[in-house]
Short mmCIF file of the C-alpha atoms (twelve columns), coordinates in Angstrom:
data_MODEL
# 
_entry.id   MODEL 
# 
loop_
_atom_site.group_PDB 
_atom_site.id 
_atom_site.type_symbol 
_atom_site.label_atom_id 
_atom_site.label_alt_id 
_atom_site.label_comp_id 
_atom_site.label_asym_id 
_atom_site.label_seq_id 
_atom_site.Cartn_x 
_atom_site.Cartn_y 
_atom_site.Cartn_z 
_atom_site.pdbx_PDB_model_num 
ATOM 1   C CA . UNK A 1   4.386   27.362  -30.894 1 
ATOM 2   C CA . UNK A 2   0.837   26.430  -30.058 1 
ATOM 3   C CA . UNK A 3   0.799   23.775  -27.343 1 
ATOM 4   C CA . UNK A 4   -2.132  21.973  -25.724 1 
ATOM 5   C CA . UNK A 5   -1.750  20.236  -22.360 1 
ATOM 6   C CA . UNK A 6   -4.341  17.741  -21.149 1 
ATOM 7   C CA . UNK A 7   -4.757  17.935  -17.362 1 
ATOM 8   C CA . UNK A 8   -6.697  15.465  -15.256 1 
ATOM 9   C CA . UNK A 9   -7.745  16.029  -11.664 1 
ATOM 10  C CA . UNK A 10  -7.328  12.918  -9.492  1 
ATOM 11  C CA . UNK A 11  -7.677  12.124  -5.770  1 
ATOM 12  C CA . UNK A 12  -4.600  12.776  -3.651  1 
ATOM 13  C CA . UNK A 13  -2.282  9.771   -3.379  1 
ATOM 14  C CA . UNK A 14  -2.989  9.102   0.307   1 
ATOM 15  C CA . UNK A 15  -6.773  9.256   -0.105  1 
ATOM 16  C CA . UNK A 16  -8.975  6.722   1.685   1 
ATOM 17  C CA . UNK A 17  -11.325 5.424   -0.983  1 
ATOM 18  C CA . UNK A 18  -14.921 4.308   -0.532  1 
ATOM 19  C CA . UNK A 19  -16.898 2.492   -3.231  1 
ATOM 20  C CA . UNK A 20  -20.306 4.005   -4.011  1 
ATOM 21  C CA . UNK A 21  -23.652 2.192   -3.929  1 
ATOM 22  C CA . UNK A 22  -23.409 1.158   -7.593  1 
ATOM 23  C CA . UNK A 23  -20.197 -0.729  -6.894  1 
ATOM 24  C CA . UNK A 24  -18.690 0.734   -10.076 1 
ATOM 25  C CA . UNK A 25  -17.264 4.054   -8.922  1 
ATOM 26  C CA . UNK A 26  -15.606 5.821   -6.002  1 
ATOM 27  C CA . UNK A 27  -17.392 8.177   -3.624  1 
ATOM 28  C CA . UNK A 28  -16.020 11.652  -4.268  1 
ATOM 29  C CA . UNK A 29  -17.655 13.539  -1.392  1 
ATOM 30  C CA . UNK A 30  -14.836 13.209  1.152   1 
ATOM 31  C CA . UNK A 31  -11.896 13.191  -1.249  1 
ATOM 32  C CA . UNK A 32  -9.324  15.938  -1.844  1 
ATOM 33  C CA . UNK A 33  -8.242  16.301  -5.480  1 
ATOM 34  C CA . UNK A 34  -5.032  17.432  -7.172  1 
ATOM 35  C CA . UNK A 35  -3.483  17.562  -10.661 1 
ATOM 36  C CA . UNK A 36  -2.383  14.159  -11.925 1 
ATOM 37  C CA . UNK A 37  1.363   13.794  -11.320 1 
ATOM 38  C CA . UNK A 38  2.585   13.097  -14.861 1 
ATOM 39  C CA . UNK A 39  0.288   15.858  -16.170 1 
ATOM 40  C CA . UNK A 40  2.174   18.353  -14.011 1 
ATOM 41  C CA . UNK A 41  5.406   17.322  -15.726 1 
ATOM 42  C CA . UNK A 42  3.657   17.633  -19.107 1 
ATOM 43  C CA . UNK A 43  2.583   21.189  -18.287 1 
ATOM 44  C CA . UNK A 44  6.093   22.138  -17.166 1 
ATOM 45  C CA . UNK A 45  7.554   20.770  -20.416 1 
ATOM 46  C CA . UNK A 46  5.021   22.809  -22.397 1 
ATOM 47  C CA . UNK A 47  5.883   25.982  -20.488 1 
ATOM 48  C CA . UNK A 48  9.599   25.448  -21.152 1 
ATOM 49  C CA . UNK A 49  8.958   25.107  -24.881 1 
ATOM 50  C CA . UNK A 50  6.903   28.297  -24.808 1 
ATOM 51  C CA . UNK A 51  9.768   30.129  -23.070 1 
ATOM 52  C CA . UNK A 52  12.162  28.866  -25.738 1 
ATOM 53  C CA . UNK A 53  10.089  29.349  -28.890 1 
ATOM 54  C CA . UNK A 54  7.286   31.696  -27.859 1 
ATOM 55  C CA . UNK A 55  3.636   31.017  -28.548 1 
ATOM 56  C CA . UNK A 56  0.795   29.875  -26.333 1 
ATOM 57  C CA . UNK A 57  0.076   27.065  -23.863 1 
ATOM 58  C CA . UNK A 58  -3.561  25.980  -23.584 1 
ATOM 59  C CA . UNK A 59  -4.995  23.632  -20.946 1 
ATOM 60  C CA . UNK A 60  -7.750  21.130  -21.713 1 
ATOM 61  C CA . UNK A 61  -9.525  19.395  -18.846 1 
ATOM 62  C CA . UNK A 62  -12.717 17.361  -18.525 1 
ATOM 63  C CA . UNK A 63  -14.849 17.133  -15.412 1 
ATOM 64  C CA . UNK A 64  -17.280 18.935  -13.137 1 
ATOM 65  C CA . UNK A 65  -16.907 22.264  -11.376 1 
ATOM 66  C CA . UNK A 66  -14.267 20.894  -8.989  1 
ATOM 67  C CA . UNK A 67  -11.878 20.588  -11.967 1 
ATOM 68  C CA . UNK A 68  -11.669 24.394  -12.045 1 
ATOM 69  C CA . UNK A 69  -9.194  24.177  -9.148  1 
ATOM 70  C CA . UNK A 70  -6.773  22.158  -11.301 1 
ATOM 71  C CA . UNK A 71  -7.333  24.446  -14.284 1 
ATOM 72  C CA . UNK A 72  -6.648  27.594  -12.255 1 
ATOM 73  C CA . UNK A 73  -3.500  26.004  -10.818 1 
ATOM 74  C CA . UNK A 74  -2.272  25.353  -14.358 1 
ATOM 75  C CA . UNK A 75  -3.056  28.918  -15.388 1 
ATOM 76  C CA . UNK A 76  -1.215  30.223  -12.331 1 
ATOM 77  C CA . UNK A 77  1.842   28.180  -13.330 1 
ATOM 78  C CA . UNK A 78  1.922   29.997  -16.661 1 
ATOM 79  C CA . UNK A 79  -0.605  28.545  -19.109 1 
ATOM 80  C CA . UNK A 80  -2.369  31.213  -21.192 1 
ATOM 81  C CA . UNK A 81  -5.953  29.962  -21.365 1 
ATOM 82  C CA . UNK A 82  -8.043  26.857  -20.770 1 
ATOM 83  C CA . UNK A 83  -10.771 24.704  -22.282 1 
ATOM 84  C CA . UNK A 84  -13.059 23.114  -19.685 1 
ATOM 85  C CA . UNK A 85  -15.299 20.303  -20.934 1 
ATOM 86  C CA . UNK A 86  -18.000 20.273  -18.288 1 
ATOM 87  C CA . UNK A 87  -21.144 18.179  -18.673 1 
ATOM 88  C CA . UNK A 88  -22.572 15.571  -16.248 1 
ATOM 89  C CA . UNK A 89  -23.238 13.306  -19.234 1 
ATOM 90  C CA . UNK A 90  -19.514 12.470  -19.341 1 
ATOM 91  C CA . UNK A 91  -19.590 10.715  -15.972 1 
ATOM 92  C CA . UNK A 92  -18.356 7.150   -16.408 1 
ATOM 93  C CA . UNK A 93  -16.625 7.847   -19.744 1 
ATOM 94  C CA . UNK A 94  -13.596 5.759   -20.705 1 
ATOM 95  C CA . UNK A 95  -10.403 6.959   -22.428 1 
ATOM 96  C CA . UNK A 96  -11.962 6.560   -25.883 1 
ATOM 97  C CA . UNK A 97  -14.814 8.957   -25.086 1 
ATOM 98  C CA . UNK A 98  -12.511 11.447  -23.357 1 
ATOM 99  C CA . UNK A 99  -10.058 11.487  -26.279 1 
ATOM 100 C CA . UNK A 100 -12.918 12.056  -28.727 1 
ATOM 101 C CA . UNK A 101 -14.216 14.927  -26.599 1 
ATOM 102 C CA . UNK A 102 -10.796 16.603  -26.404 1 
ATOM 103 C CA . UNK A 103 -10.385 16.251  -30.177 1 
ATOM 104 C CA . UNK A 104 -13.799 17.839  -30.699 1 
ATOM 105 C CA . UNK A 105 -12.970 20.608  -28.232 1 
ATOM 106 C CA . UNK A 106 -9.980  21.841  -30.245 1 
ATOM 107 C CA . UNK A 107 -11.614 21.792  -33.671 1 
ATOM 108 C CA . UNK A 108 -10.634 24.870  -35.657 1 
ATOM 109 C CA . UNK A 109 -7.555  25.486  -33.508 1 
ATOM 110 C CA . UNK A 110 -4.059  24.731  -34.784 1 
ATOM 111 C CA . UNK A 111 -1.654  23.146  -32.325 1 
ATOM 112 C CA . UNK A 112 1.908   21.996  -32.961 1 
ATOM 113 C CA . UNK A 113 2.153   19.653  -29.977 1 
ATOM 114 C CA . UNK A 114 -0.260  18.120  -27.503 1 
ATOM 115 C CA . UNK A 115 1.138   16.931  -24.178 1 
ATOM 116 C CA . UNK A 116 -0.559  14.394  -21.925 1 
ATOM 117 C CA . UNK A 117 0.691   12.552  -18.881 1 
ATOM 118 C CA . UNK A 118 1.789   8.982   -19.510 1 
ATOM 119 C CA . UNK A 119 -1.108  7.708   -17.378 1 
ATOM 120 C CA . UNK A 120 -3.482  8.841   -14.655 1 
ATOM 121 C CA . UNK A 121 -2.819  8.099   -11.001 1 
ATOM 122 C CA . UNK A 122 -6.363  6.834   -10.417 1 
ATOM 123 C CA . UNK A 123 -7.253  4.507   -13.324 1 
ATOM 124 C CA . UNK A 124 -3.771  4.159   -14.888 1 
ATOM 125 C CA . UNK A 125 -5.065  3.054   -18.310 1 
ATOM 126 C CA . UNK A 126 -2.490  5.149   -20.197 1 
ATOM 127 C CA . UNK A 127 -4.665  5.322   -23.328 1 
ATOM 128 C CA . UNK A 128 -5.942  8.889   -23.691 1 
ATOM 129 C CA . UNK A 129 -2.871  10.299  -25.454 1 
ATOM 130 C CA . UNK A 130 -2.630  7.394   -27.875 1 
ATOM 131 C CA . UNK A 131 -6.326  7.553   -28.761 1 
ATOM 132 C CA . UNK A 132 -6.189  11.334  -29.158 1 
ATOM 133 C CA . UNK A 133 -3.336  10.956  -31.658 1 
ATOM 134 C CA . UNK A 134 -5.409  8.359   -33.511 1 
ATOM 135 C CA . UNK A 135 -8.475  10.593  -33.796 1 
ATOM 136 C CA . UNK A 136 -6.356  13.547  -34.936 1 
ATOM 137 C CA . UNK A 137 -4.220  11.357  -37.233 1 
ATOM 138 C CA . UNK A 138 -1.058  12.803  -35.676 1 
ATOM 139 C CA . UNK A 139 2.346   11.345  -34.838 1 
ATOM 140 C CA . UNK A 140 2.626   9.966   -31.324 1 
ATOM 141 C CA . UNK A 141 5.197   8.875   -28.741 1 
ATOM 142 C CA . UNK A 142 4.736   7.542   -25.212 1 
ATOM 143 C CA . UNK A 143 6.802   7.414   -22.000 1 
ATOM 144 C CA . UNK A 144 8.731   10.487  -23.139 1 
ATOM 145 C CA . UNK A 145 11.720  11.548  -21.002 1 
ATOM 146 C CA . UNK A 146 13.198  14.271  -23.247 1 
ATOM 147 C CA . UNK A 147 11.802  16.597  -25.939 1 
ATOM 148 C CA . UNK A 148 13.827  18.437  -28.602 1 
ATOM 149 C CA . UNK A 149 11.800  20.427  -31.132 1 
ATOM 150 C CA . UNK A 150 13.121  21.459  -34.552 1 
ATOM 151 C CA . UNK A 151 10.708  24.052  -35.918 1 
ATOM 152 C CA . UNK A 152 12.692  24.500  -39.125 1 
ATOM 153 C CA . UNK A 153 12.231  20.840  -40.100 1 
ATOM 154 C CA . UNK A 154 8.881   20.588  -38.265 1 
ATOM 155 C CA . UNK A 155 10.019  17.551  -36.300 1 
ATOM 156 C CA . UNK A 156 10.423  16.584  -32.657 1 
ATOM 157 C CA . UNK A 157 13.041  14.182  -31.339 1 
ATOM 158 C CA . UNK A 158 12.070  12.364  -28.150 1 
ATOM 159 C CA . UNK A 159 13.841  10.087  -25.730 1 
ATOM 160 C CA . UNK A 160 11.578  7.219   -24.660 1 
ATOM 161 C CA . UNK A 161 11.956  5.081   -21.553 1 
ATOM 162 C CA . UNK A 162 11.830  1.349   -22.247 1 
ATOM 163 C CA . UNK A 163 12.084  -1.665  -19.952 1 
ATOM 164 C CA . UNK A 164 15.266  -2.846  -18.193 1 
ATOM 165 C CA . UNK A 165 16.737  0.664   -17.983 1 
ATOM 166 C CA . UNK A 166 16.853  1.000   -21.772 1 
ATOM 167 C CA . UNK A 167 16.016  4.147   -23.758 1 
ATOM 168 C CA . UNK A 168 15.416  4.920   -27.419 1 
ATOM 169 C CA . UNK A 169 15.451  8.125   -29.450 1 
ATOM 170 C CA . UNK A 170 12.797  8.669   -32.081 1 
ATOM 171 C CA . UNK A 171 12.230  11.564  -34.455 1 
ATOM 172 C CA . UNK A 172 8.642   12.138  -35.552 1 
ATOM 173 C CA . UNK A 173 6.961   14.885  -37.604 1 
ATOM 174 C CA . UNK A 174 4.876   17.680  -36.147 1 
ATOM 175 C CA . UNK A 175 2.086   17.985  -35.180 1 
ATOM 176 C CA . UNK A 176 2.449   15.283  -32.559 1 
ATOM 177 C CA . UNK A 177 0.949   13.992  -29.316 1 
ATOM 178 C CA . UNK A 178 3.503   13.183  -26.607 1 
ATOM 179 C CA . UNK A 179 2.727   11.250  -23.412 1 
ATOM 180 C CA . UNK A 180 5.146   12.579  -20.782 1 
ATOM 181 C CA . UNK A 181 6.735   10.427  -18.097 1 
ATOM 182 C CA . UNK A 182 7.082   11.694  -14.526 1 
ATOM 183 C CA . UNK A 183 10.585  12.912  -13.746 1 
ATOM 184 C CA . UNK A 184 11.313  14.503  -17.130 1 
ATOM 185 C CA . UNK A 185 11.799  17.880  -15.405 1 
ATOM 186 C CA . UNK A 186 11.151  19.765  -12.180 1 
ATOM 187 C CA . UNK A 187 7.662   21.336  -12.221 1 
ATOM 188 C CA . UNK A 188 7.563   24.945  -11.068 1 
ATOM 189 C CA . UNK A 189 5.419   26.397  -8.313  1 
ATOM 190 C CA . UNK A 190 2.840   29.056  -9.027  1 
ATOM 191 C CA . UNK A 191 3.986   32.510  -7.935  1 
ATOM 192 C CA . UNK A 192 1.758   35.099  -6.286  1 
ATOM 193 C CA . UNK A 193 1.935   37.110  -9.508  1 
ATOM 194 C CA . UNK A 194 0.903   34.027  -11.502 1 
ATOM 195 C CA . UNK A 195 -2.041  33.379  -9.185  1 
ATOM 196 C CA . UNK A 196 -3.277  36.947  -9.596  1 
ATOM 197 C CA . UNK A 197 -2.847  36.845  -13.383 1 
ATOM 198 C CA . UNK A 198 -4.731  33.539  -13.583 1 
ATOM 199 C CA . UNK A 199 -7.924  35.281  -12.450 1 
ATOM 200 C CA . UNK A 200 -7.965  37.261  -15.698 1 
ATOM 201 C CA . UNK A 201 -7.225  34.394  -18.074 1 
ATOM 202 C CA . UNK A 202 -9.889  32.856  -20.300 1 
ATOM 203 C CA . UNK A 203 -11.548 29.583  -19.305 1 
ATOM 204 C CA . UNK A 204 -13.841 28.461  -22.101 1 
ATOM 205 C CA . UNK A 205 -16.507 25.986  -20.967 1 
ATOM 206 C CA . UNK A 206 -17.840 23.444  -23.459 1 
ATOM 207 C CA . UNK A 207 -20.909 21.270  -22.980 1 
ATOM 208 C CA . UNK A 208 -21.983 18.105  -24.781 1 
ATOM 209 C CA . UNK A 209 -23.930 20.164  -27.295 1 
ATOM 210 C CA . UNK A 210 -21.002 22.492  -27.944 1 
ATOM 211 C CA . UNK A 211 -18.923 19.455  -28.937 1 
ATOM 212 C CA . UNK A 212 -21.619 18.136  -31.261 1 
ATOM 213 C CA . UNK A 213 -21.833 14.858  -29.348 1 
ATOM 214 C CA . UNK A 214 -24.917 12.857  -28.429 1 
ATOM 215 C CA . UNK A 215 -25.834 11.257  -25.094 1 
ATOM 216 C CA . UNK A 216 -25.346 7.763   -26.494 1 
ATOM 217 C CA . UNK A 217 -21.754 8.641   -27.440 1 
ATOM 218 C CA . UNK A 218 -20.565 9.477   -23.929 1 
ATOM 219 C CA . UNK A 219 -20.684 8.163   -20.375 1 
ATOM 220 C CA . UNK A 220 -21.227 4.488   -19.732 1 
ATOM 221 C CA . UNK A 221 -23.333 4.163   -22.902 1 
ATOM 222 C CA . UNK A 222 -20.622 5.413   -25.241 1 
ATOM 223 C CA . UNK A 223 -17.656 3.747   -23.556 1 
ATOM 224 C CA . UNK A 224 -15.937 0.707   -25.016 1 
ATOM 225 C CA . UNK A 225 -14.664 -0.358  -21.581 1 
ATOM 226 C CA . UNK A 226 -17.330 -1.565  -19.167 1 
ATOM 227 C CA . UNK A 227 -16.640 -1.424  -15.451 1 
ATOM 228 C CA . UNK A 228 -18.301 -4.475  -13.953 1 
ATOM 229 C CA . UNK A 229 -17.348 -3.543  -10.418 1 
ATOM 230 C CA . UNK A 230 -14.717 -2.191  -8.068  1 
ATOM 231 C CA . UNK A 231 -13.420 -3.965  -4.982  1 
ATOM 232 C CA . UNK A 232 -10.589 -3.684  -2.517  1 
ATOM 233 C CA . UNK A 233 -7.809  -6.295  -2.698  1 
ATOM 234 C CA . UNK A 234 -8.360  -9.260  -0.422  1 
ATOM 235 C CA . UNK A 235 -5.851  -9.776  2.332   1 
ATOM 236 C CA . UNK A 236 -4.765  -13.372 1.912   1 
ATOM 237 C CA . UNK A 237 -1.531  -13.274 3.884   1 
ATOM 238 C CA . UNK A 238 -1.606  -14.037 7.595   1 
ATOM 239 C CA . UNK A 239 0.948   -14.206 10.360  1 
ATOM 240 C CA . UNK A 240 1.503   -17.551 12.078  1 
ATOM 241 C CA . UNK A 241 3.169   -17.566 15.474  1 
ATOM 242 C CA . UNK A 242 4.868   -20.838 16.366  1 
ATOM 243 C CA . UNK A 243 4.866   -21.326 20.128  1 
ATOM 244 C CA . UNK A 244 7.284   -24.092 21.052  1 
ATOM 245 C CA . UNK A 245 10.791  -24.785 22.236  1 
ATOM 246 C CA . UNK A 246 13.456  -23.584 19.767  1 
ATOM 247 C CA . UNK A 247 14.272  -27.052 18.405  1 
ATOM 248 C CA . UNK A 248 10.631  -28.040 18.004  1 
ATOM 249 C CA . UNK A 249 9.740   -24.605 16.551  1 
ATOM 250 C CA . UNK A 250 12.475  -24.986 13.936  1 
ATOM 251 C CA . UNK A 251 11.089  -28.380 12.878  1 
ATOM 252 C CA . UNK A 252 7.571   -26.991 12.619  1 
ATOM 253 C CA . UNK A 253 8.812   -23.996 10.584  1 
ATOM 254 C CA . UNK A 254 10.681  -26.232 8.132   1 
ATOM 255 C CA . UNK A 255 7.590   -28.411 7.756   1 
ATOM 256 C CA . UNK A 256 5.386   -25.429 6.909   1 
ATOM 257 C CA . UNK A 257 7.962   -24.048 4.444   1 
ATOM 258 C CA . UNK A 258 8.053   -27.408 2.645   1 
ATOM 259 C CA . UNK A 259 4.364   -28.392 2.592   1 
ATOM 260 C CA . UNK A 260 2.379   -25.141 2.859   1 
ATOM 261 C CA . UNK A 261 4.529   -22.354 1.448   1 
ATOM 262 C CA . UNK A 262 6.461   -24.748 -0.814  1 
ATOM 263 C CA . UNK A 263 9.656   -22.731 -0.978  1 
ATOM 264 C CA . UNK A 264 11.939  -25.610 -0.037  1 
# 
């Protein structure tokens, strides 16, 4: 099987964010980055399919030089090679632009399945996998919790997580794009042997020109979603201390619950 896994590098969960001078993006200088959580599960699922059916697992990632850390981690886990889309023109791109770029980056290559995470931990749009399937005209399933491939019939049966603790099983034809939910498996750690082998694996770097895309098609100019601004949530809740005798304090509390909070 030929499998592509889309990896995104995101800030660590406990990062302290600062908004940049434009008011539309986050300062990256003091942040520590890691592989997006659901993308790690997607990579593990791809590696398990490779172990079962044979073939090749390829990583695709978009971003600057810092993304190489995530790519090398994926290669150390067991991926065979990587495609790194690296061009400053992509800064500010939305999911539509990114999906188009990934589709362009794999032209001429034949994949059976593409795995993405269900959503990114930073922006959480959850659109890249769906849009990629659209541009490739492939089958697609989201929030996938189980994958069963039938190469003889060229189909894949998936278990999807729905609301209210409900699940559904769907069988779709290959090739397909699957958006993997966190918790589908237990991602492996990179071994020392894997880390050493990763140094010899191919990382192909593609620029805007290599993809045949123009400046007006990427970045803020080519995006369909416009970020008007970022801001931190306002703290509207406050603590009120009622200083009075118990009986009087109880009356005052009941009054506030009725007239201000309106829960009684």
